N, C-alpha and C positions, 0 to 999 in steps of 0.2 A: 246338790241344792242349787234353786236359781234365785237369785237377788235380782230383783226388777225395780226401778226406782224412775218415775216420771216426773219432770219438773213442771212447775205451773207457769202461769203466765209472767208473774212477778218475779221469777226466777231467772228470767232473760238477761243475759249480760253477766252473770255473776258465776264465781268459782266456789266450788264445794268440795269439800274431803269427806270422803266415805269410807269409814273403815270397818271391817270384817273380822271378828274374833270366832276363832274355831275352839272348841273345846274338846277334850275325849273325856267322855263320862267314866270311864274304867281306870283312868289313870289321872291321880289328884295333881293339879298343878300344871297339867300339860296343855298349854293353849298355844295358838298359833294368830297373830294378828297381821291383818294385809291391808294398806288404806291406799284409795285412789283419789286421785283429784279429778274431778268433772268440770268442765268450762261448757256452760250452756251458751251457744253461741246465738247471736243475734242473726237475723236476716235468712235464717234457715230454719227447719225442721226434720225430722225423722219421720218417713211414710209409717203409718200404722198398718198392721197385717189386713189386706183388703181394700186400702185404700185406693182410691183413684186421683187423677188430676182434678177431676169435676168436683169430688167430695172435699179436697183440701183447698179448693178454690172457695167453695162455697162455705167452709169453716172460716175461711180468711176474710170472706166479705168481698173478692176480686173475681175477676174472669180467668177461665182457664187457658185463654189465648195468651194471657200476658204471663204467666206462670210458664208456659209452654216456649214461649222465647227467652225467658231467663234461665232454661234448663236444657241444655243442648244435647245433654248427655241422656236424656230420657228417649226411649225407644218406643214407648207405647203410653198411651194416655190412660188405659183402665187398668193394666197390670204392672203397678208399681211394686218394686220388690220390697220385702218388709225391711222396715229401718232403713231405706234409700233415702240418702239427703237430698232434701229438695230446697232449692234457694227460694227464697219468699220476699225478697227485695234486694235494692242495692245500696251500697255504701256510699255516701255523700260526705266529702270532708268540708268542716266547717270553716269558714273565712273569717276575717276581722269583722267585728261586731256583730256577727250573725248569731241569732239565736233561734231556737226551736220554732217560734213563731213566725220569724222571716222565711224560714226553710220551709215549714208547711206552707206559706203564701207563694213561695217560687214553684213549689211544684203541685201546690193545688190538693194537699193533703188534710185533712182534718187533724187538729191536736190529738185529739183521744187516740188516733190512728198511729200518730209518730209515738205517743207516750207508751202506747201498747207494745211497739216495737222498740222502745228505748225506755224501760223503767228507770234507769238511772237519771236519764234528764230531768226527772220531775225534783230530783233532790240536789243536784250539781250545776253549776254553770258551765256553757260550754267555751272551750278554748281554740283557738285556733290550731287546727290539724286534727280535732277530736272527730270520730267516725260516727256517723248518723245513719241508720238504717232507714231508708225511704221505701215504704211498701206501696206498690200501685194501688191507687185508687180510682176506678173509672167512672165511678158514680157520684163524684163529689157535687156534681149539679144538681143531682135529686135533692141535695139537702138546703137547697136556695131557697130562702121564703118567698112567697108569691107575692109580686107588687101590690101595693096598695091602689085600688080602684081610684081613678081622678074624677073629678066633677068637670073637667074641663076637655075631655076627650070629645074629638069628633065624632058623628054618627058614623058608622059603617060604609056607609054607601059614599061617603065624602073621603074616607081614607083609602079607599081601594083605588088604584092605579092601573088601568088594563095594560097588561106587559105588551111589549113591540117584539115582532119576530125579529128584527134587526139588533135588538138589544142583546138576544140569546139565541141565535137560530139554532143551537143543537137542541134547545128544549122542547122542540115541536115533535121529537121522538120520544118514544120510550122503551124500553127494553124487556120483553116477556120471554117465559121459557114453556111456550104451549108446543112447542116441537117435541114431536115423541122421542126424537133422539136425545134431548135435553140440551139443544143447542140454543143460544140465545138468538131472539128475533126482535127486529125493530118494527115498531108500528104507530100510526100516527098517536100522539098524545091529546085526548079531548080537552085537557084542562089549559091547554097553551095555544096561541094564535098559530095557524097552520099558514106555511110559506106562501107569500104573495102569488097570486094566479098571473102568467105571462099572457098578456092579449095577443 
């Protein structure tokens, strides 16, 4: 027989005791019990069969490049070993006076994301030395509200200041990949002033 147990998101960080009892149907009273302690770790998960780093990143709402940089042991992006341990964040040690809110502001991570990775933080206060799982969130800026329109804004033609070549001389070129060999090539940038002509 195979026993399978998949913890839910709310089980992260908790310790469970699972006991199995085997009975002999042909011999009354013959039983055997075995118990296991299961610690659902934070900042990590076990890869499901057929999972890839792209699917794991999509599930977590992050970029596969960030997961790749945190998991140096991975040899492939697409062929993860079933039940392979994947690190999903980094541990941060709380300092004096720090809260989940201040840690979120420090790393630019939404509170919902921090509480998802640290469910116990909703119920208990942080103390100096506590470990907080900080999961990377590259798209935080997408959640910023749009600025309110202002009635005192200047017309667009008055806001524009034509750039000067000497302010940023490298801006007059752009890099393209039209070379058949795939090599980068520079060409003039039509959106930026060209070098001044020498008489």
